[in-house]
C-alpha positions in Angstrom: -80.5 72.9 47.1 -80.3 69.5 48.8 -77.6 67.1 47.6 -78.2 63.8 49.2 -78.3 60.0 48.7 -81.3 58.9 46.7 -84.2 57.9 48.9 -82.7 59.5 52.1 -83.8 63.1 51.6 -87.3 62.8 53.0 -86.3 63.8 56.5 -84.4 66.8 55.2 -87.3 67.8 53.0 -89.6 67.5 56.0 -87.3 69.7 58.1 -87.4 72.4 55.4 -91.1 72.7 54.8 -92.0 76.1 53.6 -88.9 76.5 51.4 -88.5 76.0 47.7 -86.3 72.9 47.4 -84.4 71.3 44.7 -83.1 67.8 45.4 -80.3 66.2 43.4 -78.5 62.9 43.9 -75.5 63.2 41.5 -72.6 65.6 41.3 -73.4 66.3 37.6 -76.9 67.3 38.4 -75.7 69.5 41.3 -73.1 71.2 39.2 -75.6 72.1 36.5 -77.8 73.7 39.1 -75.0 75.7 40.7 -75.1 78.0 37.6 -78.7 79.1 38.5 -79.5 82.1 40.5 -81.6 82.0 43.6 -80.0 79.2 45.6 -79.7 80.6 49.2 -78.5 77.4 51.0 -76.8 74.2 50.1 -77.5 71.1 52.2 -75.2 68.3 51.4 -75.0 64.8 52.8 -71.4 63.7 53.4 -72.0 60.5 51.5 -73.7 62.3 48.6 -72.9 60.6 45.2 -70.4 58.1 46.6 -68.8 60.5 49.1 -68.3 63.4 46.6 -69.6 66.1 48.9 -66.2 67.9 49.1 -66.0 67.9 45.3 -69.4 69.6 45.3 -68.3 72.2 47.9 -65.3 73.0 45.7 -67.6 73.4 42.6 -69.9 75.7 44.6 -67.1 77.9 45.8 -65.7 78.2 42.2 -68.9 80.0 41.2 -68.7 83.7 41.9 -72.3 84.1 42.9 -72.0 81.4 45.5 -68.7 82.4 47.2 -70.6 83.2 50.4 -73.7 81.1 50.1 -74.1 79.0 53.2 -73.2 75.3 53.0 -74.4 72.7 55.5 -72.8 69.3 55.5 -74.8 66.5 57.1 -73.4 63.5 58.8 -76.0 62.9 61.5 -78.6 60.2 61.8 -82.0 61.1 60.3 -83.5 61.5 63.8 -81.3 64.5 64.5 -81.3 66.1 61.1 -84.6 67.9 61.6 -83.6 69.7 64.7 -80.1 70.4 63.4 -81.4 71.9 60.2 -83.9 74.1 62.0 -81.3 75.3 64.4 -78.9 76.0 61.5 -81.4 77.9 59.5 -82.5 80.0 62.5 -78.8 80.8 63.1 -78.3 81.8 59.5 -81.4 84.0 59.6 -80.2 85.7 62.8 -76.7 86.2 61.2 -78.2 87.7 58.1 -80.4 90.0 60.1 -77.4 91.2 62.2 -75.3 91.7 59.0 -78.1 93.5 57.4 -78.5 95.8 60.4 -74.8 96.4 60.5 -74.7 97.3 56.8 -77.6 99.7 57.3 -75.9 101.4 60.3 -72.7 101.6 58.3 -74.5 103.2 55.3 -76.3 105.7 57.7 -73.0 106.7 59.2 -71.4 107.2 55.8 -74.3 109.4 54.7 -74.0 111.6 57.9 -70.4 112.2 57.2 
């Protein structure tokens, strides 16, 4: 989910091509979407809905299914957003792969015992 100022999300959308995106511009719209399953990453502009980004982060963390869903807060100029998002997503993928591998090894060790 992308929570950003209206009309300023195009750079973010361009950086995330290939992903299913939902763009919201108000806290109310974002909160109603939090209840849905399938959101794997939250990208929030710091000035989202009159600087209500921290309120949104709190709402996300209140929801049990999003306790550990990654949240990226953006404050950079649009020129840097593309490279920052790609780097962040690559890092999240690597972390997920490492965690997945670690969990698999832990399960294998438990089975052997």
